[in-house]
N, C-alpha and C positions, 0 to 999 in steps of 0.2 A: 380432487383436486382438478381445474380445468386446465385446459390445453396451453391457454395464455400462460397460466400463473406456471405450469410445468416447464415451459420453454423458457421462460425469465429464470427460473430457479435454478437449471442446469446451467444457463448462460452466466449466472451470477457465481456458481461454484466454480465454473472453469476459471472465471476472472479472478476469484481470490486466489485459487490454486497459482495461478501464473504470477500475479501481484506478489504475492510472499516469495516465489521462487525468485523473482525480479530482485527485490530487497536482499534476499539472501546471497544472490549472484554479486550484487553491489559491494556486499560486505567482504566476500571472499577475495574479489579482485584488489580491493583496498588494502586487505590483510595481507596480500602477496607484495603489493607495493611496499608497505610498511615493512615487510621482514626484508626487502633487498635493500631498502633505505638503511635499514639496521645494519646489514652485512656488508655495505659498502663504506659505512663510516666508524668502523671499529666495534659494532656490538656484534650480538649472537641472535641467531634463529634455529629453531629446529630443521633440521634438512628433510626430516621424513614428512613435516607439515608442507614444507615446498613442494616436496616431490610429489604429493597427492593432491594438492589443489592445483597445482601446474597442470597436471595430467586432466584433471575434471576441465578446467578451465579451456585448454588447448582442444578438446573434443566437443566444445559447446559449439554449435553451428550458428547462433546469434552473434556471438562475440569474437569468435577466434581470430577474424581477420582484424580486428581492431585492437588487437593484443601486441604488446611490443615484439618485434621479431626475434630479439635476443632470447625470449622465453623458448623458443623454438631450439635453439642451440644450447642453451644452458641447463641442463637437466637436473642439476644439483646446485646448492648453494657454493660449494667449492669451485665449481666450473664457473659460476656467476662472478666470484670473487676474482678469479684470474682474469676474467673478461674487463670487468669495471676498473681494477686497480691500474691496468694496463692503458685503459682509455683515458682517464681523467686521474690527475695527480691530487687534486684537493677535495675534501667533504664537499664543500658547496657545489661544485661542477658537478659531483657525482647525485647530490640530493635534486639537483635542477633538471640533470638529465632523466633521471628516473620519473619525476614527476611530470615533465613534459611528454615522456613516453607513454605513461598511462592515461594522460588527460583524454584522449579519443574516447577509450573505451567507457571510462568513469562518467563523462559527459553524456554517453549514449544512455547508459543505465539512469543516470540522475535525471535527463529530460523523460524517461520514459518514452523512448521514440517509437515511431512507427515500426521498429524492428520487433518491439515487444508487445506482448497484447494488454490493450488498454481499452476502456470502457468509451463510448462515443459521446462527446460531449452534447453535441446537436440531438442526438435520440433521448438522452436523459433530459434535456431542456425541453424537448418535445412532449415526453409525458408528463414533466412537472407543469409545464402550461397547460396542456388538456386537464389537469386536476383542477385547474382555475382556484388557486390558492395563492393571494397575492404575498403572504408572508413567507409561504414556502418558496415560491420563486425567488424572493428576494435573499432566502438565505443560501440558496443555490449560487445566485450571480456574484455574492460576496464570497462565496468559497472559491469560485473559479477566478476571479481577478484578483484574487490576494494570495493564491498558492505559491506564487514564485517570488513576489514581493514582500509580502509579509505572511511567512509560515505560521506564525503563532495566531493569528487572527484567522487564518483560513481553517486551521483545525477548530477553532472556538466555531467558526460557521458551519463546519462539517458536522459537528456533534449537534448543534442546533437545528440543522436540518432534519436530522432522524428524527428529534425530539419532536418538532413542529408536524412531521408526516404522520407519526404516531398518533398526537392528539387530533389532528383533522380527521383522520380515518376512524378514530374511537368517536369524536362529534358526529360524523355523518352516519355513523350506525347508533347514535343515542345510548352508546355505551358509556357508563359513568367511571371517572377515574380520579386519582389524588393529583390535582394539579402541580403539587409539590414533589411528585414521586421522583426518584431518580430514574435514568434512563432505561435502566436493565429492567425495573419493574415494569416501567410505561410501556417496553418493547413487548414483554411478556403480555401483557393484556391485550395489547393490539395483534399480536401474532395469534394467539388464543382465538381474537374474534374473527380471524382470517383463515383460521383451520391451519395454520402455520406452527403450531408449538409441536415439538416433537413428539410429546406425550399422546399427541392426536393421531399418530401414525403408528402403524404397526410394520411396515415395510423398512428393513434395516438402511436401505440407501435413502430413503427420504428422512429418516431419524437422524443420520448422519449429516446430509445436507443441512438440514433445518437446524440442527445444532450447530454447525459451522457459522451459519446466518448469526444466530444468537451472539457466538464467540466473536463475530465481527462487530456486533454492536456493542458490545461490553468493552473489546479494545478500542473503540472509537470513544467511548465515555473515559476511559482510564488514560488515553494519549492527551485527550482535552486537558485532564485534571493534571497531569504531569508536565506538557509541555505547550500548552496554550496560553493565551493571554488573560485568562478568566481568573487567574489568581495571584497574589503578590508573589514576589520572587526573594528568596535570600541571596547571601554571597557566594553560595555555591550553588549552581543550577545547571541543568540540561537545556541546551537550545535545539530546537528543531531545524532542520535544513528544509529546503525546497523538495527535496525527495519525499522526506516524511509528509510534509503537507501535501503533495501530491497523491501520495498512497491514501491519506485519510480523505481527500476531498473523491478521488475515485470511487472507493469503497463506499463513501456515503452517498455519493450519486448513486450506485449500482444498486444498494439497498434501498434507498427511495424509490427508484424506478420500479423495484420489483414488488414493494409494498403497494404502491398505487395501482401496478397493473392487476396484481391480485386481487385487490379490492374491487376494481372495476369489472374482472371477470366473475366475482361472486355476485356483484349487483346485477350484471347481466343475466346470471343464472337465475335470478329470481323473476326476471320480467316475464 
């Protein structure tokens, strides 16, 4: 495996790890917010869950300064109840207060701001431009433009981006493939042609990371089927938010860039 490909691989692994951690962090913050709203409006929540997640969030250096200050002083739901019932008399006032106090940290995580690790859009764009494939660039630009305003369409474009990159790489290497194959099988063939299949390596770290890459692609195909605008919807449906779309776009861009850089490194080795 060439030096460029290895560097891209490790960078992608770091990003995937941090992106997944950021998503998990958002969910935990939102969970604590909902627990507090429930307790403040006559409901119940598990105090042990609150204590554990509160301790985890308060020691996270990325977000602790954005958390509501009352989390520092209310170490249990019982203490929080004493605080909130004396501060506001109505349920509506309590809900609005909690929502407003959690807004800064949730917006920080939802925007995937510079406080968190995210791929460089310009770097990915540069790699895709150098690949000189108009349709690939088109899907990337669509994904970028839609990720905040039209999450469903952005997820569709993310999946299409990976599919297009795989097909272009296989075409450039004169490798035959089924044009109707699903994304997972298409990626398997492209990965094998680039020596990126886990089965082609004996080192455990490479097998683990390359297996993670395949999981990312499978995940993009699955989220596209579940949350994108590529299928009709029933009366009960899950609707993606901007953070779901941004995660899909960032993962697709990182994977596309990694595949193209690996293809170029392999082509350079032949010269």
